[in-house]
C-alpha positions as CSV (number, residue, x, y, z in Angstrom):
1,M,0.1,0.0,0.0
2,A,2.3,2.2,-0.9
3,M,-0.8,4.3,-0.2
4,L,-2.4,3.5,-3.2
5,K,-4.7,3.0,-1.8
6,R,-3.0,0.6,-3.6
7,R,-3.8,0.8,-7.5
8,I,-1.2,-1.3,-9.0
9,S,-0.9,-0.5,-12.9
10,R,-3.1,-2.5,-15.8
11,M,-0.2,-3.3,-18.1
12,A,-0.2,-6.3,-19.8
13,L,-0.5,-8.6,-17.0
14,S,-2.6,-11.4,-18.3
15,L,0.2,-13.9,-20.1
16,V,1.9,-13.8,-16.8
17,F,-0.7,-14.8,-14.8
18,V,-2.0,-17.7,-17.1
19,A,1.5,-18.8,-17.3
20,A,1.7,-18.5,-13.5
21,L,-1.6,-20.0,-13.1
22,G,-0.9,-22.9,-15.0
23,L,2.1,-23.9,-13.1
24,A,1.5,-27.3,-10.6
25,V,1.5,-27.2,-7.1
26,S,1.2,-29.5,-4.4
27,G,-1.5,-29.5,-1.9
28,P,-4.3,-31.3,0.0
29,T,-6.4,-33.6,-2.0
30,R,-10.4,-33.8,-1.7
31,T,-11.3,-34.2,2.0
32,A,-12.7,-37.8,2.5
33,D,-15.8,-37.1,5.1
34,A,-18.7,-35.1,3.9
35,V,-18.5,-31.7,4.1
36,E,-21.6,-29.3,4.8
37,K,-22.6,-26.4,2.7
38,L,-21.5,-22.8,3.3
39,K,-21.9,-20.0,1.4
40,F,-19.9,-17.3,1.7
41,I,-18.3,-14.0,0.3
42,L,-14.9,-13.1,-0.6
43,A,-14.2,-9.3,-1.7
44,H,-11.5,-7.1,-2.8
45,P,-10.7,-3.8,-3.9
46,V,-8.9,-4.0,-7.4
47,P,-9.4,-5.0,-10.9
48,T,-9.8,-8.3,-12.5
49,D,-6.4,-7.6,-13.9
50,H,-4.5,-7.4,-10.4
51,M,-3.0,-10.3,-9.5
52,M,-5.7,-10.5,-6.3
53,H,-8.0,-12.2,-8.9
54,P,-5.8,-14.8,-10.2
55,I,-5.2,-15.7,-6.5
56,S,-8.6,-15.7,-5.9
57,V,-9.7,-18.2,-8.9
58,R,-7.1,-20.3,-7.4
59,F,-8.8,-20.1,-3.8
60,M,-12.3,-20.7,-5.0
61,D,-11.4,-23.8,-7.3
62,K,-9.5,-25.4,-4.6
63,V,-12.8,-24.7,-2.2
64,K,-14.9,-26.3,-4.6
65,E,-12.3,-29.6,-4.7
66,L,-11.9,-29.9,-1.4
67,T,-15.6,-30.0,-0.6
68,D,-16.9,-31.5,-3.7
69,G,-18.9,-28.4,-4.6
70,A,-20.5,-27.9,-1.1
71,W,-19.0,-24.5,-0.3
72,T,-20.0,-21.3,-2.5
73,V,-18.1,-18.5,-2.2
74,E,-19.5,-15.3,-3.7
75,Y,-17.1,-13.6,-5.1
76,H,-16.9,-9.5,-5.3
77,P,-13.8,-7.8,-7.0
78,G,-13.3,-4.7,-8.2
79,G,-14.4,-2.9,-5.3
80,D,-18.2,-3.7,-5.5
81,L,-19.2,-4.2,-2.2
82,G,-17.1,-0.8,-1.4
83,G,-13.5,0.2,-1.5
84,L,-10.6,0.0,1.0
85,E,-11.5,1.7,4.2
86,A,-15.1,0.2,3.0
87,L,-14.1,-3.4,3.3
88,F,-11.9,-3.3,6.2
89,D,-14.8,-1.9,8.4
90,Q,-17.3,-4.6,7.1
91,A,-14.6,-7.3,7.9
92,M,-14.1,-5.9,11.4
93,K,-17.7,-5.5,12.2
94,G,-18.2,-9.2,10.7
95,V,-20.2,-8.3,7.5
96,L,-17.6,-9.7,5.5
97,P,-16.4,-12.8,6.1
98,M,-13.3,-12.5,3.9
99,I,-11.6,-9.6,2.3
100,I,-7.9,-9.6,0.3
101,T,-6.5,-6.1,1.0
102,W,-4.1,-3.6,2.4
103,P,-4.5,-2.8,6.1
104,V,-5.5,0.3,6.9
105,G,-3.9,2.5,9.7
106,S,-6.9,4.8,10.4
107,F,-8.3,2.0,12.4
108,D,-5.4,1.5,14.5
109,P,-2.0,3.0,14.0
110,R,-0.4,0.0,14.9
111,L,-1.3,-1.4,11.4
112,D,1.2,1.2,9.9
113,V,4.1,-1.7,10.7
114,Y,3.0,-3.4,7.2
115,Y,5.2,-0.5,6.1
116,L,8.1,-1.1,8.2
117,G,11.2,0.3,6.8
118,Y,13.7,-2.0,6.0
119,V,12.9,-5.5,8.1
120,V,13.7,-6.9,4.9
121,D,15.5,-5.6,1.4
122,N,15.6,-8.9,-0.7
123,W,13.0,-11.6,-1.5
124,K,14.4,-14.6,0.1
125,D,14.3,-13.0,3.7
126,A,10.5,-11.3,2.7
127,K,9.6,-14.9,1.7
128,R,11.0,-16.1,4.9
129,L,9.4,-13.7,7.0
130,Y,6.2,-12.9,5.5
131,G,5.7,-16.4,3.2
132,K,3.4,-19.0,5.2
133,G,4.9,-19.9,8.4
134,G,6.5,-16.5,8.7
135,V,6.9,-14.7,11.9
136,M,4.9,-11.6,10.3
137,S,1.7,-13.2,10.4
138,N,1.9,-14.1,14.0
139,I,2.7,-10.5,15.2
140,Y,0.2,-9.0,12.7
141,N,-2.4,-11.6,14.7
142,E,-1.7,-10.0,17.7
143,I,-2.8,-6.6,16.2
144,L,-5.8,-8.2,14.6
145,K,-7.3,-9.4,17.5
146,D,-8.0,-6.1,19.1
147,L,-9.7,-5.3,15.4
148,D,-11.9,-8.8,15.5
149,M,-9.5,-9.7,12.8
150,I,-7.3,-12.6,11.7
151,T,-5.1,-13.0,8.7
152,L,-4.8,-16.1,6.9
153,G,-1.8,-14.9,5.0
154,T,0.5,-12.7,2.7
155,V,-0.2,-11.3,-0.8
156,P,3.2,-9.8,-1.8
157,T,2.9,-7.1,-4.0
158,G,6.5,-5.5,-4.2
159,F,9.4,-3.9,-2.8
160,G,8.8,-0.2,-2.3
161,G,11.1,2.9,-4.1
162,M,10.3,6.6,-5.1
163,V,9.9,7.9,-8.6
164,I,11.4,11.3,-10.1
165,R,9.2,13.6,-12.2
166,K,10.7,14.5,-15.2
167,G,13.2,17.5,-16.0
168,F,13.8,17.5,-12.2
169,G,17.2,16.0,-12.9
170,R,18.7,15.4,-9.7
171,V,18.9,11.5,-8.5
172,P,19.2,11.3,-4.9
173,T,20.4,8.1,-3.5
174,S,22.7,9.0,-0.5
175,F,20.6,10.0,2.7
176,P,20.2,12.0,4.1
177,E,22.7,14.6,2.0
178,D,21.1,14.1,-1.4
179,A,17.8,14.6,-0.4
180,K,18.1,18.4,1.0
181,G,15.3,20.7,-0.7
182,I,13.6,18.3,-2.7
183,K,10.0,18.1,-1.9
184,L,8.7,14.8,-2.0
185,R,5.2,13.4,-2.0
186,V,4.1,11.3,1.1
187,P,1.2,9.3,2.1
188,L,-1.5,10.8,4.7
189,M,0.5,8.4,7.2
190,P,2.5,9.6,10.4
191,M,5.1,7.3,10.0
192,A,5.9,8.3,6.5
193,K,6.8,12.0,7.3
194,V,8.7,10.8,10.4
195,R,10.7,8.2,7.6
196,Y,11.2,11.2,4.9
197,T,12.2,13.6,7.3
198,A,14.9,11.5,8.9
199,L,16.2,11.0,5.3
200,G,16.7,14.5,4.1
201,F,13.4,15.2,2.3
202,S,10.7,17.8,2.7
203,P,7.9,15.8,2.8
204,V,4.3,16.8,1.5
205,P,1.1,14.7,2.2
206,I,-0.9,14.4,-0.6
207,P,-4.0,11.7,-1.6
208,F,-2.9,9.5,-4.4
209,A,-5.3,10.4,-6.4
210,E,-3.4,14.0,-6.6
211,V,0.2,12.2,-7.1
212,Y,-0.2,12.6,-11.0
213,T,-1.2,16.4,-11.0
214,A,1.4,17.4,-8.5
215,L,4.6,15.3,-10.5
216,Q,2.9,17.0,-13.7
217,L,3.1,20.6,-12.5
218,G,6.0,20.3,-9.8
219,T,4.0,20.5,-6.8
220,V,6.4,17.7,-5.9
221,D,9.9,16.6,-7.3
222,M,9.3,12.7,-6.1
223,R,6.8,10.2,-4.7
224,S,7.5,7.8,-2.2
225,F,5.9,4.6,-1.6
226,N,6.1,3.4,-4.9
227,P,6.5,0.0,-5.9
228,I,8.0,-0.3,-9.6
229,S,4.5,-2.0,-10.4
230,E,2.9,1.3,-10.1
231,V,5.7,3.6,-12.3
232,W,3.6,2.4,-15.0
233,G,0.7,4.8,-14.4
234,L,2.9,7.2,-13.8
235,R,5.0,7.0,-17.1
236,D,4.3,9.9,-18.8
237,V,5.3,12.4,-16.1
238,L,8.2,10.5,-14.6
239,E,12.2,10.2,-15.6
240,T,13.2,8.1,-13.3
241,F,13.0,5.1,-10.4
242,V,15.0,4.8,-7.3
243,R,14.8,1.1,-6.7
244,T,15.6,2.0,-2.5
245,N,13.7,-1.1,-1.9
246,E,12.8,0.5,1.8
247,Y,9.7,-1.5,2.6
248,F,7.9,-4.5,1.8
249,E,4.9,-3.6,0.4
250,Q,1.9,-6.4,0.9
251,A,-1.7,-7.0,1.2
252,Q,-3.6,-9.5,3.7
253,W,-5.7,-12.2,3.2
254,F,-8.3,-11.0,6.0
255,V,-10.7,-12.6,8.0
256,S,-13.8,-11.5,9.9
257,K,-12.9,-13.2,13.4
258,K,-16.9,-13.4,14.1
259,W,-17.4,-15.7,11.1
260,W,-14.1,-17.4,11.9
261,D,-14.6,-18.4,15.6
262,K,-18.2,-20.1,14.0
263,R,-16.3,-22.3,11.7
264,S,-15.7,-26.0,13.1
265,A,-12.2,-27.3,12.9
266,E,-12.8,-29.4,9.7
267,E,-14.0,-26.0,8.0
268,K,-10.8,-23.9,9.3
269,K,-8.6,-26.9,8.3
270,I,-10.2,-26.5,4.4
271,A,-10.2,-23.1,4.3
272,R,-6.8,-22.6,5.2
273,A,-5.6,-25.1,2.8
274,A,-7.2,-23.4,0.0
275,V,-5.7,-20.4,1.4
276,D,-2.3,-21.5,1.3
277,H,-2.8,-23.1,-2.3
278,A,-3.6,-19.8,-3.6
279,L,-0.9,-18.0,-1.9
280,S,1.4,-20.4,-2.7
281,E,1.7,-19.0,-6.5
282,G,1.5,-15.4,-5.3
283,W,5.4,-15.2,-4.5
284,N,6.0,-16.4,-8.4
285,I,3.1,-14.0,-9.8
286,I,5.0,-10.8,-8.1
287,R,8.2,-11.6,-9.3
288,A,7.2,-12.3,-13.0
289,L,5.2,-8.8,-12.7
290,E,8.1,-7.2,-11.6
291,A,10.7,-8.5,-14.0
292,D,8.1,-7.7,-16.6
293,H,7.5,-3.8,-15.5
294,E,11.2,-3.2,-15.4
295,K,11.5,-4.4,-18.7
296,K,8.8,-2.5,-20.2
297,L,9.9,0.6,-18.2
298,R,13.2,0.5,-19.9
299,E,12.0,0.0,-23.1
300,T,10.2,3.4,-22.6
301,G,13.1,5.2,-21.3
302,I,12.7,5.4,-17.8
303,K,15.9,4.8,-15.7
304,I,15.9,2.8,-12.7
305,V,18.4,3.5,-10.2
306,D,20.2,1.1,-7.7
307,L,21.2,2.0,-4.5
308,K,25.1,1.3,-3.9
309,P,25.6,-1.2,-0.8
310,E,27.0,1.3,0.9
311,E,24.4,4.0,0.3
312,L,21.5,0.9,1.2
313,A,23.6,0.5,4.4
314,R,23.2,4.2,5.0
315,A,19.7,4.5,4.4
316,K,18.7,1.6,7.0
317,Q,20.9,3.0,9.6
318,V,19.1,6.2,9.3
319,I,15.5,4.4,9.4
320,Y,16.7,2.1,12.3
321,E,17.4,5.2,14.2
322,H,14.4,7.3,13.5
323,E,11.3,5.4,12.0
324,W,11.6,1.9,14.4
325,P,11.7,4.3,17.9
326,Y,8.4,5.7,16.4
327,V,6.9,2.5,15.6
328,E,7.9,0.9,18.7
329,K,6.0,3.6,20.9
330,L,3.1,2.2,18.9
331,L,3.5,-1.2,18.7
332,G,5.5,-1.8,22.6
333,A,8.9,-3.4,22.9
334,D,7.9,-7.1,23.1
335,L,6.2,-6.6,19.5
336,M,9.1,-5.0,18.0
337,N,11.8,-6.9,19.9
338,R,9.7,-10.2,17.7
339,I,10.3,-8.0,14.6
340,K,14.2,-7.2,15.4
341,Q,14.8,-10.7,16.0
342,A,13.1,-11.8,12.9
343,A,15.1,-9.1,11.0
344,G,18.2,-10.2,12.2
345,M,19.1,-7.3,14.5
346,K,18.9,-8.6,17.8
């Protein structure tokens, strides 16, 4: 979420999805005993050309297989039951049983931990911490229990970086020195101001809907919280993407705790197996998408700049010194220490 509120670009995803969905994935076979009929809703806020759609289809197909068709999933993509905040709110209240979306910090500021800087900076560590059996789901569920929600798993949507408007010319990579005087769009999230002030920028909070115009008019020079998948939609006003990998962007497979608590042990087992099956290819899908995005951006003439090892180390140091203590005040020492341990910092 870089704070899209997360609308990943619509570029030529079909071929990638078809290839990824065709991959064989091992998983539980049909349940031996008869399963009672069950009907429930699965919703998400983005169109069907987003990776949430093929993952949802995989889930529904597996549910049908595991229950011999006894379960019916009423599928609502594209935000037809409401946008990001509305879906999250309805799941919290138990109105919607199951949603795939990004967390909404306005309901609980602790949810900003989803965007915490430099917990990981590479795909191997991301899958270890955020994939099946990873420690981050347990930490998230510690927070979500107060919101009557649980997460059954992570939907990876890429690593975040920054984009630079056309004609600006400067390419900051050494922080905070290079960032002095640069107006940087940040989402309406307090943690974002803490991070980018520490990195040397002049943060300017702007809603997502106004980002394109702000870059076009020069109201801001750069945009933060920008995974490579979102660069394509802004390509007409951009010249450079700085791949800082400063945070791991992710959506979650949220379930209403009110609905979940009503499920039998067997029903929970089936639901978890179907979600695991659906998410098992999510990591392959997003890696393929990122490679496709990068190829197209380079062909369009947009420069992609990676931090040098010493620049990456300096950026991490700044975020650990300024952003992490701020987040620790929100989470408490116990949860933060668990994140530090998982990230190899203790």
